[in-house]
C-alpha positions in Angstrom: -1.9 45.2 12.7 -1.3 43.9 9.3 1.5 41.6 10.6 -0.8 40.1 13.2 -3.4 39.4 10.5 -0.9 37.7 8.2 0.4 35.6 11.1 -3.1 34.6 12.2 -3.9 33.7 8.5 -0.8 31.6 8.2 -1.5 29.7 11.5 -5.1 29.0 10.3 -3.8 27.8 6.9 -1.3 25.5 8.6 -3.9 24.1 10.9 -6.3 23.4 8.0 -3.7 21.6 5.9 -2.3 19.5 8.8 -4.6 16.6 8.1 -4.2 16.6 4.3 -3.0 13.4 2.7 -0.4 15.3 0.6 1.6 15.8 3.8 1.4 12.2 4.9 4.6 11.1 3.1 6.5 13.8 4.9 5.8 12.3 8.3 8.2 9.4 9.2 6.5 6.1 9.7 8.8 3.2 10.7 8.7 -0.2 9.0 6.9 -2.7 11.3 7.8 -6.4 10.9 5.9 -9.0 13.0 5.9 -12.8 13.3 8.1 -15.5 11.9 10.5 -14.2 9.2 11.2 -17.3 7.1 14.0 -17.5 4.5 12.9 -19.3 1.3 16.0 -21.6 1.6 14.7 -22.8 5.0 11.2 -23.4 3.7 12.6 -25.4 0.8 14.1 -27.8 3.4 10.7 -28.7 4.8 9.1 -31.9 3.3 6.3 -34.3 4.2 7.3 -37.0 6.6 9.4 -34.8 8.9 8.7 -34.8 12.6 7.6 -31.8 14.6 11.0 -31.6 16.2 12.8 -31.5 12.8 10.5 -28.8 11.6 10.9 -26.7 14.8 14.7 -27.1 14.4 14.6 -25.9 10.8 12.1 -23.1 11.0 11.9 -22.3 14.7 8.8 -22.2 16.9 5.6 -21.4 15.1 3.6 -18.2 15.7 0.4 -20.2 16.5 -0.7 -23.7 17.1 -4.1 -25.1 16.4 -6.2 -24.2 19.4 -8.0 -27.5 19.3 -4.9 -29.7 19.2 -1.3 -29.8 18.3 -1.7 -30.9 14.6 -1.5 -27.6 12.8 1.3 -25.0 13.0 1.0 -21.5 11.6 4.1 -19.4 10.6 2.8 -15.9 9.9 5.0 -12.9 8.8 3.4 -9.5 8.5 5.4 -6.6 7.1 4.1 -3.0 7.2 6.5 -0.7 5.3 6.3 2.9 6.3 4.0 4.3 3.5 3.3 1.1 1.5 0.6 -1.6 1.5 0.8 -4.3 4.2 2.2 -7.7 3.1 1.5 -10.9 4.9 2.8 -14.4 4.3 1.4 -17.5 5.9 2.9 -21.0 6.1 0.6 -23.6 7.4 1.9 -27.1 8.4 -0.3 -30.0 9.2 0.9 -33.0 11.2 -0.8 -36.4 11.7 -1.5 -37.8 15.1 2.0 -39.3 15.3 3.6 -35.9 14.8 4.7 -36.5 11.1 4.3 -33.6 8.6 1.5 -34.4 6.1 0.7 -31.1 4.4 2.5 -27.9 3.6 0.5 -24.8 2.5 2.7 -21.8 1.7 0.6 -18.8 0.8 2.6 -16.1 -0.9 2.8 -12.6 0.5 -0.6 -10.9 0.2 -0.8 -7.1 -0.1 -3.5 -5.3 1.8 -4.4 -1.6 1.5 -4.4 0.5 4.6 -7.9 1.8 4.2 
């Protein structure tokens, strides 16, 4: 009888602590990378006056285009390491009506908390 009581108490204790945040780091969470991974060396090659074809050759195709035209390209890279804060880097390229690069906005990696 005593063995059954101890077993039941152990099961109840395990169930109660299953949701505790102290056990969160024990659970495996894979790193999740999404978007355009850009090497700093490649971004340094980009300069105003380049055509859209030259930029696409250097950086690859962008993650998003401007929905109202073809003048703004967005290269977004989001990294979510297993148990760390989310990091996101955004490179925004603006072209004129002739397809020539006019503006480069490279926002550094921003960290966001999970909750």
